[in-house]
N, C-alpha and C positions, 0 to 999 in steps of 0.2 A: 737305704733311702736317704734323701736329704733331711737332715735334722731340722732345718728351719727354712722351708720354702718361702718364696716371696709372698705368697698368699697369706701366710701366717705372720710373717714379719710386719706386713702392713697393718694388721689388726692389733698388734701389741702396742699399748700406750707407751709413750716416752717414760724414761725413768722419772720418778717423783710425781707423775701426772695423777696417780691414784692416792696420794697422801691423804687427802680429805676423806676418802672412802675407808681408809684403814683396812681392817680385816674383811670388810664387805667387798673389797676389790676382787674381781674375778681372775682366777688363774685360767689362761686361755690355751696353754699347751702343757703337756706332761711328757717328761723324758724319764726313762728307766733303764736299769741294768737287767738284761734278761737272765743273768746268771748270779745275781746278788739281790739284796733287798734295799737298794738305793733308788729314790725317786726324787725328781726335781720338777716343780711346778712353776711356770713363769707367768707373772702378771704384768711385768713392765720390761722394756728393752731399750737400750741406748741407741739402737740402730746399727751398731757395729759388733759388739762382743759381750756386753754385760747385761745380765738379767737381774731382776729382783723378783723374789718369790719365796716359796716354801721348799725346804729340803728335808726329806726324811731319809736318814741314814743312821749313823751312830746315835744321833739326837734328832729331834724334830724341831726345826727352827726356821725363822724368817731370815732372809739375808740375800746376799749377792752371789752370783756364780757366773762363770764365763762359758760362752758357746765354744770357744777354742779349746777349753779344757774338756768339755763334754765330747768334742770330736776326737780328742786324743786318748781319753781314758778307756781302759779295757777292764772287764770284770775278771774274776778269778779263772774263768775258763777261756779267757782271751776274746770274749765277745764284746763288740762295740755297744755303746749306749744307743737306744732306739727312741723314737717318738711314738707315743701311743696314738695310733691312727683313729681310734674310736673314742678318745677322751672328749667329754662334754664339759664346757666351762663350768667351774664351781667357785664359790666364794672361798677365799683363803681361810676364813673362820671355820667353814664346814670341813675343809681338808685338814686343818690343824686339829680339830676335835677328833676326826676319824683316825688320824695317825697316832694321836696321843692315847686313844682308847685301845689301839692295837698293841700297845707296849705292855 
């Protein structure tokens, strides 16, 4: 399925739009590898390719990641990255705490 349909693109704030909110900013979309333990949460988007959000992989960290890379990457079994169709928006702070506790 489409990783970033227009309906979600339109909802994501521009890059840096949530700076004043800090960790209270909402992640509006979740991407994941179905065959690995990597998760990307997007809270901002430049409208073209670059997201800002939380990444949980080897480390749990805030940062930038690219839609083009998500579309190209395959997990260890060759499966593409998917968008969680049932994800409900959550504050970056809540997600950060959750993933750090899981480690």
